C-alpha positions as CSV (number, residue, x, y, z in Angstrom):
1,X,-1.7,-2.7,-24.1
2,X,0.5,0.4,-24.3
3,X,-2.4,2.3,-25.8
4,X,-4.7,1.3,-22.9
5,X,-2.1,2.5,-20.3
6,X,-1.7,5.8,-22.1
7,X,-5.5,6.4,-22.0
8,X,-5.6,5.5,-18.3
9,X,-2.8,8.0,-17.5
10,X,-4.6,10.8,-19.3
11,X,-7.7,10.2,-17.3
12,X,-5.8,10.1,-14.0
13,X,-6.0,13.0,-11.7
14,X,-2.7,14.7,-10.8
15,X,-3.6,15.1,-7.1
16,X,-5.5,12.5,-5.2
17,X,-6.4,11.8,-1.5
18,X,-4.8,8.8,0.2
19,X,-8.0,6.7,0.0
20,X,-8.6,7.4,-3.7
21,X,-4.9,6.8,-4.6
22,X,-4.9,3.4,-2.9
23,X,-7.9,2.4,-5.0
24,X,-6.3,3.8,-8.2
25,X,-3.1,1.8,-7.6
26,X,-4.8,-1.3,-6.3
27,X,-3.0,-1.4,-3.0
28,X,-3.8,-1.0,0.7
29,X,-4.1,2.4,2.2
30,X,-1.1,2.0,4.5
31,X,1.2,0.9,1.7
32,X,0.0,3.8,-0.5
33,X,0.7,6.3,2.3
34,X,4.1,4.8,2.8
35,X,5.1,4.9,-0.8
36,X,3.7,8.5,-1.2
37,X,5.8,9.7,1.7
38,X,8.9,7.8,0.5
39,X,8.4,9.5,-2.9
40,X,8.0,12.9,-1.2
41,X,4.8,13.3,-3.3
42,X,2.6,14.6,-0.5
43,X,1.1,18.1,-0.2
44,X,-0.6,19.2,3.0
45,X,-3.4,21.8,2.6
46,X,-4.8,22.4,6.1
47,X,-5.7,18.9,7.3
48,X,-6.0,17.6,3.8
49,X,-3.2,15.6,2.3
50,X,-2.9,15.3,-1.5
51,X,-0.6,13.0,-3.4
52,X,1.0,14.0,-6.7
53,X,0.5,11.0,-8.9
54,X,3.1,12.1,-11.4
55,X,5.9,12.2,-8.7
56,X,4.6,8.8,-7.3
57,X,4.7,7.2,-10.8
58,X,8.3,8.3,-11.3
59,X,9.2,6.8,-7.9
60,X,7.5,3.6,-8.6
61,X,9.5,3.2,-11.9
62,X,12.6,2.9,-9.7
63,X,11.3,-0.5,-8.5
64,X,11.0,-2.0,-12.0
65,X,12.6,-5.4,-12.3
66,X,14.8,-5.7,-15.4
67,X,16.6,-8.9,-14.7
68,X,15.6,-11.7,-17.2
69,X,16.0,-14.2,-14.4
70,X,12.9,-12.9,-12.6
71,X,10.7,-13.5,-15.7
72,X,11.7,-17.2,-16.2
């Protein structure tokens, strides 16, 4: 499983549009926009907004559940 995840990360683009990122992360557009903004991973180029997936990934790791009780 780890090997598959590593391959996926190598194929990921560093910068994505909101719509593409929402699909990549399997979540709704509004939730993706919210997380990207909270992570401060957005770059505005004219009217285009790009999200840095590396920054977003780091931010998402802060939500990791490590308590054993959750997994019982």
